[in-house]
C-alpha positions, 0 to 999 in steps of 0.5 A: 500500500502507498505510504507517506514519508514523515521526517523532521522529528527529534528531541527538543526542550520545552519552548523549542521548535521543530518543523515536520515534513511529509512527502507524498509519493505522487501529486497531492494537488487534487487531494482536498484535505491533508492532515497531521495526526499524533499518537502518544503512548497508550493513547489513540491517534488524534488529528492535530491540524488539517489544510484544504486544497484552498489553504483553509486550516483547522487546528486542535485546541491544544495546538492553536497559536503554536502550530502551523500547517502548510502544503506545497502542491508543486513539491507534493509536500505537507509541513507542520511548523511547531513552536512553543513546544510542550512536554504534552506534545510528545508523540509520534506524528503522522500525516495522511489524507482523511476519507470521510467518514472513517477512512484514509487515502494512504496506509499509515507510515512510520511517522516521526517521533517528537520528544519534548523535555521539560 
């Protein structure tokens, strides 16, 4: 199955920043919504941020004002700029394209680990 490739994670101190990248194997131009998700140990995978093909964005309340999602259709890339990181942001981060009501366009990739130390 086709997967996206996430990168850019790492270990950072609280208050720091990271920029995550998501590379798609083909064109994302026609994909309406791309999203970043995260899963902390023992918890379910949740949507963090989403961006439409027109550039509209939505964020989880916990990251509003700190995270910014963007997409570059020409490069088939989706990004997540994360600022003012908190220990509770520690998780594996994934990207995907949701297919309502409960599906996704791609198989889940390996994700990228983000660890925020206090």
